[in-house]
N, C-alpha and C positions, 0 to 999 in steps of 0.2 A: 504493500500500500504506499503510495507516495505521500509526501508531507501534507499536500493540499487535501487529498482524500481523508487522511487520518484526522486532520483538523476538522474537516466537515462532519465525519462520522462521530468522533469522540470529543471534539472540542479542545483537544490538546495535542501536542506534538508526540509522535511516536518516540520509543526509546531510541538512543543513539546507535545501539547495536541490536540486531534482529537475528533470531535463530529460526530457520525454517526446517521443520521435520517432515520429511517426505517418507511415506509409508508405501513400500512396494509389495504387491501381491505377486502371484505366480505369473500373471500376464507380463509382467516386467522383466521376465527372464527370456523373452523372445528378443532375437537379435535386433530387430527393427525398433521395438519398443525401448530396449537398452540404449540404443543409439539416441533416440529422442529424449529419453530421461537425462543422459550425460549432456546433451546440448542444452536442455532446459536448466539443468543444474549450473552450467557455465554461465548461461545468460542471467540468471537470477542472483548470482553470488557477486558480492561487491566487497568493498573493504569493511562496510558496516553490516553486511548480511551474510551469515554463515548457513550453508545447507548441510544438513545431517540426514543420512538416510538409515532406515531400518526396514526389516521385512515385517509383513503382517504377522508372520509366525512369531517373531521376536516380541511384537507388541501384545500379542495374545498370551503367549506362554513364558516369556522371559521378561516381563514388564520391569521387575526390579533392576535387572541389568541395564535396560534402556534408561531407566530413571537415574541410575548411578552415572551413566555416560552424560546424560543431559545436565545433572547437577554439577559435574565436574567442568562443564563448559559455561557454567554461571546461571543456569535456569534455577530460579528459586523454587523450593519445594522439598519434599522428603521422599524417601524410597518407600514404596507401598509394601505392605505385608505380602510375603511370597505365598501364604495360604489363602488362595482366592477361589 
């Protein structure tokens, strides 16, 4: 979201650093989709915008690991209980 849109939607500037979490399902394993994903990641990544990717499997079955990685990158929060 650019600064003007962020101001319009929320009434305030977005944080100076943004983390984008891309979640890939099995469809993203196809070569053409993989190439599209890499291109999109390259285009949306800037000095202030970091792109982190994980699989849908990781998000469903290994959420504490994903949470640890995001927290290590500065995302506020806590590691969820692994018994879900």
